[in-house]
PDB file as gemmi writes it, atoms N, CA and C in Angstrom:
CRYST1    1.000    1.000    1.000  90.00  90.00  90.00 P 1                      
ATOM      1  N   MET A   1      85.915  65.886 122.803  1.00  0.00           N  
ATOM      2  CA  MET A   1      86.014  66.524 124.026  1.00  0.00           C  
ATOM      3  C   MET A   1      84.746  67.486 123.662  1.00  0.00           C  
ATOM      4  N   THR A   2      84.346  67.974 125.256  1.00  0.00           N  
ATOM      5  CA  THR A   2      83.189  68.762 125.594  1.00  0.00           C  
ATOM      6  C   THR A   2      83.655  70.209 125.075  1.00  0.00           C  
ATOM      7  N   LEU A   3      82.699  70.824 125.147  1.00  0.00           N  
ATOM      8  CA  LEU A   3      82.865  72.526 124.934  1.00  0.00           C  
ATOM      9  C   LEU A   3      83.522  72.630 126.544  1.00  0.00           C  
ATOM     10  N   HIS A   4      82.797  72.415 127.489  1.00  0.00           N  
ATOM     11  CA  HIS A   4      83.397  72.674 128.884  1.00  0.00           C  
ATOM     12  C   HIS A   4      84.725  72.305 128.857  1.00  0.00           C  
ATOM     13  N   GLU A   5      85.036  70.998 128.540  1.00  0.00           N  
ATOM     14  CA  GLU A   5      86.529  70.685 128.822  1.00  0.00           C  
ATOM     15  C   GLU A   5      87.176  71.326 127.876  1.00  0.00           C  
ATOM     16  N   ALA A   6      86.913  72.149 126.811  1.00  0.00           N  
ATOM     17  CA  ALA A   6      87.893  72.797 126.054  1.00  0.00           C  
ATOM     18  C   ALA A   6      88.197  73.811 126.897  1.00  0.00           C  
ATOM     19  N   MET A   7      87.170  74.725 127.210  1.00  0.00           N  
ATOM     20  CA  MET A   7      87.214  75.714 127.913  1.00  0.00           C  
ATOM     21  C   MET A   7      87.967  76.005 129.272  1.00  0.00           C  
ATOM     22  N   GLU A   8      87.817  74.651 129.895  1.00  0.00           N  
ATOM     23  CA  GLU A   8      88.792  74.599 130.962  1.00  0.00           C  
ATOM     24  C   GLU A   8      90.196  74.081 130.353  1.00  0.00           C  
ATOM     25  N   ALA A   9      90.434  73.488 130.004  1.00  0.00           N  
ATOM     26  CA  ALA A   9      91.844  73.331 129.462  1.00  0.00           C  
ATOM     27  C   ALA A   9      92.325  74.204 128.889  1.00  0.00           C  
ATOM     28  N   ILE A  10      91.881  75.242 127.936  1.00  0.00           N  
ATOM     29  CA  ILE A  10      92.237  76.734 127.823  1.00  0.00           C  
ATOM     30  C   ILE A  10      92.711  77.334 128.839  1.00  0.00           C  
ATOM     31  N   LEU A  11      91.749  77.775 129.652  1.00  0.00           N  
ATOM     32  CA  LEU A  11      91.891  78.571 130.911  1.00  0.00           C  
ATOM     33  C   LEU A  11      93.241  77.797 131.600  1.00  0.00           C  
ATOM     34  N   ASP A  12      93.134  76.583 131.899  1.00  0.00           N  
ATOM     35  CA  ASP A  12      94.093  76.200 132.842  1.00  0.00           C  
ATOM     36  C   ASP A  12      95.303  76.348 132.238  1.00  0.00           C  
ATOM     37  N   ARG A  13      95.556  76.256 130.962  1.00  0.00           N  
ATOM     38  CA  ARG A  13      96.908  76.396 130.030  1.00  0.00           C  
ATOM     39  C   ARG A  13      97.225  77.761 130.270  1.00  0.00           C  
ATOM     40  N   LEU A  14      96.400  78.781 130.261  1.00  0.00           N  
ATOM     41  CA  LEU A  14      96.459  80.058 129.730  1.00  0.00           C  
ATOM     42  C   LEU A  14      97.084  80.361 131.458  1.00  0.00           C  
ATOM     43  N   CYS A  15      96.150  79.839 132.523  1.00  0.00           N  
ATOM     44  CA  CYS A  15      97.176  80.621 133.643  1.00  0.00           C  
ATOM     45  C   CYS A  15      98.196  80.355 134.469  1.00  0.00           C  
ATOM     46  N   VAL A  16      98.715  78.914 133.601  1.00  0.00           N  
ATOM     47  CA  VAL A  16      99.808  78.243 133.891  1.00  0.00           C  
ATOM     48  C   VAL A  16     101.329  79.634 133.462  1.00  0.00           C  
ATOM     49  N   ASP A  17     100.641  79.967 132.059  1.00  0.00           N  
ATOM     50  CA  ASP A  17     101.537  80.641 131.338  1.00  0.00           C  
ATOM     51  C   ASP A  17     101.247  81.560 132.029  1.00  0.00           C  
ATOM     52  N   TRP A  18     100.246  82.541 132.270  1.00  0.00           N  
ATOM     53  CA  TRP A  18     100.244  84.030 133.007  1.00  0.00           C  
ATOM     54  C   TRP A  18     101.143  83.812 134.039  1.00  0.00           C  
ATOM     55  N   ARG A  19     100.908  82.954 134.903  1.00  0.00           N  
ATOM     56  CA  ARG A  19     101.937  82.824 136.081  1.00  0.00           C  
ATOM     57  C   ARG A  19     103.292  83.241 136.032  1.00  0.00           C  
ATOM     58  N   ARG A  20     103.823  82.534 135.143  1.00  0.00           N  
ATOM     59  CA  ARG A  20     105.056  82.159 134.496  1.00  0.00           C  
ATOM     60  C   ARG A  20     105.615  83.384 134.263  1.00  0.00           C  
ATOM     61  N   ARG A  21     104.719  84.266 133.106  1.00  0.00           N  
ATOM     62  CA  ARG A  21     105.526  85.020 132.124  1.00  0.00           C  
ATOM     63  C   ARG A  21     104.707  86.615 132.413  1.00  0.00           C  
ATOM     64  N   GLY A  22     103.709  86.549 133.158  1.00  0.00           N  
ATOM     65  CA  GLY A  22     103.058  87.709 133.271  1.00  0.00           C  
ATOM     66  C   GLY A  22     101.766  88.459 132.639  1.00  0.00           C  
ATOM     67  N   GLU A  23     101.436  89.391 133.038  1.00  0.00           N  
ATOM     68  CA  GLU A  23      99.907  89.595 132.893  1.00  0.00           C  
ATOM     69  C   GLU A  23      99.735  90.157 131.721  1.00  0.00           C  
ATOM     70  N   ASP A  24     100.870  90.765 130.723  1.00  0.00           N  
ATOM     71  CA  ASP A  24     100.681  91.647 129.785  1.00  0.00           C  
ATOM     72  C   ASP A  24     100.720  90.493 128.443  1.00  0.00           C  
ATOM     73  N   ILE A  25     100.928  88.967 128.425  1.00  0.00           N  
ATOM     74  CA  ILE A  25     100.966  88.252 127.354  1.00  0.00           C  
ATOM     75  C   ILE A  25      99.894  87.895 126.466  1.00  0.00           C  
ATOM     76  N   SER A  26     100.251  87.494 125.137  1.00  0.00           N  
ATOM     77  CA  SER A  26      99.170  86.706 124.588  1.00  0.00           C  
ATOM     78  C   SER A  26      99.425  85.977 123.890  1.00  0.00           C  
ATOM     79  N   PHE A  27      98.400  85.079 123.307  1.00  0.00           N  
ATOM     80  CA  PHE A  27      98.589  83.733 122.789  1.00  0.00           C  
ATOM     81  C   PHE A  27      98.165  83.298 121.849  1.00  0.00           C  
ATOM     82  N   ASP A  28      98.717  82.869 120.866  1.00  0.00           N  
ATOM     83  CA  ASP A  28      98.413  82.212 119.529  1.00  0.00           C  
ATOM     84  C   ASP A  28      97.524  81.239 119.521  1.00  0.00           C  
ATOM     85  N   ARG A  29      96.546  81.409 118.899  1.00  0.00           N  
ATOM     86  CA  ARG A  29      95.036  80.793 119.091  1.00  0.00           C  
ATOM     87  C   ARG A  29      95.318  79.371 118.404  1.00  0.00           C  
ATOM     88  N   GLU A  30      96.240  79.359 117.115  1.00  0.00           N  
ATOM     89  CA  GLU A  30      96.555  78.289 116.448  1.00  0.00           C  
ATOM     90  C   GLU A  30      97.466  77.000 117.116  1.00  0.00           C  
ATOM     91  N   ALA A  31      98.419  77.873 117.664  1.00  0.00           N  
ATOM     92  CA  ALA A  31      99.410  77.208 118.491  1.00  0.00           C  
ATOM     93  C   ALA A  31      98.787  76.280 119.760  1.00  0.00           C  
ATOM     94  N   LEU A  32      98.080  77.520 119.994  1.00  0.00           N  
ATOM     95  CA  LEU A  32      97.183  76.730 121.670  1.00  0.00           C  
ATOM     96  C   LEU A  32      96.542  75.572 121.048  1.00  0.00           C  
ATOM     97  N   GLN A  33      95.728  75.814 120.360  1.00  0.00           N  
ATOM     98  CA  GLN A  33      94.612  74.566 119.108  1.00  0.00           C  
ATOM     99  C   GLN A  33      95.372  73.458 118.978  1.00  0.00           C  
ATOM    100  N   LEU A  34      96.602  73.612 118.379  1.00  0.00           N  
ATOM    101  CA  LEU A  34      97.416  72.691 118.126  1.00  0.00           C  
ATOM    102  C   LEU A  34      98.235  71.723 119.467  1.00  0.00           C  
ATOM    103  N   ASP A  35      98.612  72.483 120.448  1.00  0.00           N  
ATOM    104  CA  ASP A  35      99.362  72.125 121.771  1.00  0.00           C  
ATOM    105  C   ASP A  35      98.919  71.356 122.522  1.00  0.00           C  
ATOM    106  N   LEU A  36      96.789  71.786 122.812  1.00  0.00           N  
ATOM    107  CA  LEU A  36      96.027  71.298 123.522  1.00  0.00           C  
ATOM    108  C   LEU A  36      95.280  70.339 123.256  1.00  0.00           C  
ATOM    109  N   LYS A  37      95.556  69.808 121.445  1.00  0.00           N  
ATOM    110  CA  LYS A  37      94.611  69.202 120.931  1.00  0.00           C  
ATOM    111  C   LYS A  37      93.492  69.294 120.940  1.00  0.00           C  
ATOM    112  N   ILE A  38      92.670  70.247 120.935  1.00  0.00           N  
ATOM    113  CA  ILE A  38      91.315  70.615 121.033  1.00  0.00           C  
ATOM    114  C   ILE A  38      90.964  70.254 119.371  1.00  0.00           C  
ATOM    115  N   PRO A  39      89.811  69.644 118.941  1.00  0.00           N  
ATOM    116  CA  PRO A  39      89.147  69.980 117.956  1.00  0.00           C  
ATOM    117  C   PRO A  39      88.987  71.164 117.696  1.00  0.00           C  
ATOM    118  N   PRO A  40      89.335  71.511 116.064  1.00  0.00           N  
ATOM    119  CA  PRO A  40      89.057  72.795 115.745  1.00  0.00           C  
ATOM    120  C   PRO A  40      87.555  73.868 116.180  1.00  0.00           C  
ATOM    121  N   ALA A  41      86.758  72.590 115.284  1.00  0.00           N  
ATOM    122  CA  ALA A  41      85.557  73.326 116.062  1.00  0.00           C  
ATOM    123  C   ALA A  41      84.835  73.393 117.196  1.00  0.00           C  
ATOM    124  N   VAL A  42      85.556  72.370 118.008  1.00  0.00           N  
ATOM    125  CA  VAL A  42      85.440  72.752 119.439  1.00  0.00           C  
ATOM    126  C   VAL A  42      86.166  74.199 120.260  1.00  0.00           C  
ATOM    127  N   PHE A  43      87.244  73.802 119.657  1.00  0.00           N  
ATOM    128  CA  PHE A  43      88.334  75.186 119.933  1.00  0.00           C  
ATOM    129  C   PHE A  43      87.650  76.430 119.705  1.00  0.00           C  
ATOM    130  N   SER A  44      87.393  76.723 118.316  1.00  0.00           N  
ATOM    131  CA  SER A  44      86.596  77.739 117.874  1.00  0.00           C  
ATOM    132  C   SER A  44      85.665  78.530 118.727  1.00  0.00           C  
ATOM    133  N   GLU A  45      84.689  77.513 119.272  1.00  0.00           N  
ATOM    134  CA  GLU A  45      83.518  77.651 120.081  1.00  0.00           C  
ATOM    135  C   GLU A  45      83.931  78.000 121.424  1.00  0.00           C  
ATOM    136  N   ALA A  46      84.798  77.197 122.251  1.00  0.00           N  
ATOM    137  CA  ALA A  46      85.264  77.615 123.384  1.00  0.00           C  
ATOM    138  C   ALA A  46      85.957  78.669 123.374  1.00  0.00           C  
ATOM    139  N   ILE A  47      86.740  79.514 122.555  1.00  0.00           N  
ATOM    140  CA  ILE A  47      87.456  80.828 122.241  1.00  0.00           C  
ATOM    141  C   ILE A  47      86.176  81.544 122.400  1.00  0.00           C  
ATOM    142  N   ARG A  48      85.292  81.818 121.566  1.00  0.00           N  
ATOM    143  CA  ARG A  48      84.165  82.367 121.423  1.00  0.00           C  
ATOM    144  C   ARG A  48      83.186  82.662 122.605  1.00  0.00           C  
ATOM    145  N   VAL A  49      82.937  81.608 123.272  1.00  0.00           N  
ATOM    146  CA  VAL A  49      82.319  81.390 124.361  1.00  0.00           C  
ATOM    147  C   VAL A  49      83.282  82.580 125.698  1.00  0.00           C  
ATOM    148  N   LEU A  50      84.431  82.138 125.620  1.00  0.00           N  
ATOM    149  CA  LEU A  50      85.691  82.710 126.433  1.00  0.00           C  
ATOM    150  C   LEU A  50      85.535  84.164 126.454  1.00  0.00           C  
ATOM    151  N   VAL A  51      85.559  84.804 125.141  1.00  0.00           N  
ATOM    152  CA  VAL A  51      85.286  86.173 124.991  1.00  0.00           C  
ATOM    153  C   VAL A  51      84.437  86.868 125.265  1.00  0.00           C  
ATOM    154  N   LEU A  52      82.955  86.223 124.604  1.00  0.00           N  
ATOM    155  CA  LEU A  52      81.889  86.609 125.136  1.00  0.00           C  
ATOM    156  C   LEU A  52      81.955  86.709 126.539  1.00  0.00           C  
ATOM    157  N   GLY A  53      82.563  85.706 127.496  1.00  0.00           N  
ATOM    158  CA  GLY A  53      82.278  85.426 129.211  1.00  0.00           C  
ATOM    159  C   GLY A  53      82.929  86.670 129.993  1.00  0.00           C  
ATOM    160  N   GLY A  54      83.673  87.617 129.019  1.00  0.00           N  
ATOM    161  CA  GLY A  54      84.931  88.106 129.841  1.00  0.00           C  
ATOM    162  C   GLY A  54      86.394  87.335 130.073  1.00  0.00           C  
ATOM    163  N   PHE A  55      86.604  86.484 129.694  1.00  0.00           N  
ATOM    164  CA  PHE A  55      87.622  85.678 130.239  1.00  0.00           C  
ATOM    165  C   PHE A  55      88.717  85.566 129.353  1.00  0.00           C  
ATOM    166  N   LEU A  56      88.554  86.098 128.085  1.00  0.00           N  
ATOM    167  CA  LEU A  56      89.202  86.146 126.812  1.00  0.00           C  
ATOM    168  C   LEU A  56      89.098  87.567 126.361  1.00  0.00           C  
ATOM    169  N   ALA A  57      90.330  88.161 125.391  1.00  0.00           N  
ATOM    170  CA  ALA A  57      89.923  89.102 124.652  1.00  0.00           C  
ATOM    171  C   ALA A  57      90.867  89.112 123.464  1.00  0.00           C  
ATOM    172  N   TYR A  58      90.401  89.543 122.430  1.00  0.00           N  
ATOM    173  CA  TYR A  58      91.409  89.014 121.300  1.00  0.00           C  
ATOM    174  C   TYR A  58      92.178  90.354 121.061  1.00  0.00           C  
ATOM    175  N   VAL A  59      93.561  90.472 120.863  1.00  0.00           N  
ATOM    176  CA  VAL A  59      94.630  91.201 121.008  1.00  0.00           C  
ATOM    177  C   VAL A  59      94.120  91.957 119.582  1.00  0.00           C  
ATOM    178  N   SER A  60      94.564  93.396 119.637  1.00  0.00           N  
ATOM    179  CA  SER A  60      93.946  94.024 118.619  1.00  0.00           C  
ATOM    180  C   SER A  60      94.819  94.305 117.310  1.00  0.00           C  
ATOM    181  N   SER A  61      96.043  93.935 117.726  1.00  0.00           N  
ATOM    182  CA  SER A  61      97.071  93.838 116.633  1.00  0.00           C  
ATOM    183  C   SER A  61      97.148  92.622 116.080  1.00  0.00           C  
ATOM    184  N   SER A  62      96.665  91.781 116.729  1.00  0.00           N  
ATOM    185  CA  SER A  62      96.508  90.371 115.926  1.00  0.00           C  
ATOM    186  C   SER A  62      95.602  89.628 116.222  1.00  0.00           C  
ATOM    187  N   PRO A  63      94.327  89.290 115.521  1.00  0.00           N  
ATOM    188  CA  PRO A  63      93.330  88.668 115.587  1.00  0.00           C  
ATOM    189  C   PRO A  63      93.330  87.470 115.910  1.00  0.00           C  
ATOM    190  N   ALA A  64      94.601  86.854 115.116  1.00  0.00           N  
ATOM    191  CA  ALA A  64      94.827  85.238 115.570  1.00  0.00           C  
ATOM    192  C   ALA A  64      95.220  85.027 116.931  1.00  0.00           C  
ATOM    193  N   SER A  65      95.577  86.310 117.972  1.00  0.00           N  
ATOM    194  CA  SER A  65      95.606  85.792 119.392  1.00  0.00           C  
ATOM    195  C   SER A  65      95.040  86.708 120.327  1.00  0.00           C  
ATOM    196  N   VAL A  66      95.079  85.938 121.704  1.00  0.00           N  
ATOM    197  CA  VAL A  66      94.075  86.090 122.359  1.00  0.00           C  
ATOM    198  C   VAL A  66      94.964  86.782 123.678  1.00  0.00           C  
ATOM    199  N   ARG A  67      94.257  86.910 124.593  1.00  0.00           N  
ATOM    200  CA  ARG A  67      95.038  87.406 125.898  1.00  0.00           C  
ATOM    201  C   ARG A  67      93.769  86.885 126.966  1.00  0.00           C  
ATOM    202  N   LEU A  68      94.280  87.044 128.307  1.00  0.00           N  
ATOM    203  CA  LEU A  68      93.679  86.843 129.620  1.00  0.00           C  
ATOM    204  C   LEU A  68      93.086  88.195 129.634  1.00  0.00           C  
ATOM    205  N   ASP A  69      91.426  88.135 129.843  1.00  0.00           N  
ATOM    206  CA  ASP A  69      90.715  89.472 129.877  1.00  0.00           C  
ATOM    207  C   ASP A  69      90.458  89.388 131.535  1.00  0.00           C  
ATOM    208  N   ARG A  70      89.667  90.380 132.258  1.00  0.00           N  
ATOM    209  CA  ARG A  70      89.476  90.613 133.563  1.00  0.00           C  
ATOM    210  C   ARG A  70      89.072  89.157 134.294  1.00  0.00           C  
ATOM    211  N   ALA A  71      87.838  88.599 133.731  1.00  0.00           N  
ATOM    212  CA  ALA A  71      87.627  87.617 134.523  1.00  0.00           C  
ATOM    213  C   ALA A  71      88.209  86.006 134.320  1.00  0.00           C  
ATOM    214  N   GLY A  72      89.304  86.244 133.252  1.00  0.00           N  
ATOM    215  CA  GLY A  72      90.181  85.244 133.140  1.00  0.00           C  
ATOM    216  C   GLY A  72      91.278  85.488 134.360  1.00  0.00           C  
ATOM    217  N   VAL A  73      91.684  86.709 134.229  1.00  0.00           N  
ATOM    218  CA  VAL A  73      92.987  87.033 135.234  1.00  0.00           C  
ATOM    219  C   VAL A  73      92.116  86.907 136.643  1.00  0.00           C  
ATOM    220  N   ALA A  74      91.148  87.375 136.704  1.00  0.00           N  
ATOM    221  CA  ALA A  74      90.653  86.493 138.260  1.00  0.00           C  
ATOM    222  C   ALA A  74      90.347  85.275 138.542  1.00  0.00           C  
ATOM    223  N   ARG A  75      90.209  84.224 137.353  1.00  0.00           N  
ATOM    224  CA  ARG A  75      90.002  82.916 137.589  1.00  0.00           C  
ATOM    225  C   ARG A  75      91.728  82.301 138.083  1.00  0.00           C  
ATOM    226  N   CYS A  76      92.324  82.760 137.360  1.00  0.00           N  
ATOM    227  CA  CYS A  76      93.986  82.995 137.625  1.00  0.00           C  
ATOM    228  C   CYS A  76      94.281  82.895 138.865  1.00  0.00           C  
ATOM    229  N   GLU A  77      93.970  84.210 139.232  1.00  0.00           N  
ATOM    230  CA  GLU A  77      94.355  84.254 141.111  1.00  0.00           C  
ATOM    231  C   GLU A  77      93.861  83.756 141.897  1.00  0.00           C  
ATOM    232  N   ARG A  78      92.451  83.783 141.428  1.00  0.00           N  
ATOM    233  CA  ARG A  78      91.668  82.594 142.384  1.00  0.00           C  
ATOM    234  C   ARG A  78      92.580  81.130 142.511  1.00  0.00           C  
ATOM    235  N   GLN A  79      92.898  80.597 141.536  1.00  0.00           N  
ATOM    236  CA  GLN A  79      93.778  79.117 141.628  1.00  0.00           C  
ATOM    237  C   GLN A  79      94.970  79.433 142.243  1.00  0.00           C  
ATOM    238  N   GLY A  80      95.361  80.443 142.097  1.00  0.00           N  
ATOM    239  CA  GLY A  80      97.027  80.656 142.845  1.00  0.00           C  
ATOM    240  C   GLY A  80      96.928  80.719 144.165  1.00  0.00           C  
ATOM    241  N   ARG A  81      95.483  81.047 144.583  1.00  0.00           N  
ATOM    242  CA  ARG A  81      95.436  81.381 146.402  1.00  0.00           C  
ATOM    243  C   ARG A  81      94.895  79.831 146.909  1.00  0.00           C  
ATOM    244  N   ASP A  82      94.311  78.635 146.190  1.00  0.00           N  
ATOM    245  CA  ASP A  82      93.900  77.671 146.303  1.00  0.00           C  
ATOM    246  C   ASP A  82      95.130  76.459 146.302  1.00  0.00           C  
TER     247      ASP A  82                                                      
END                                                                             
């Protein structure tokens, strides 16, 4: 799996859950990685790039968790209109 494919898979999955459960949810990184079956090294790099790009943010109370950030929410909102 390429880095780009991993990033898309992560965002696609988080958008589905975000629409279903609401804006203020967080996601356990390890569970997400296992569920999406992304190799650990690729997953870690994808998370890093998504955080740097403003798509994801680390949850301050749990560094093992992430939440959608502004760019990620905007992407989910755009997908919902398509």
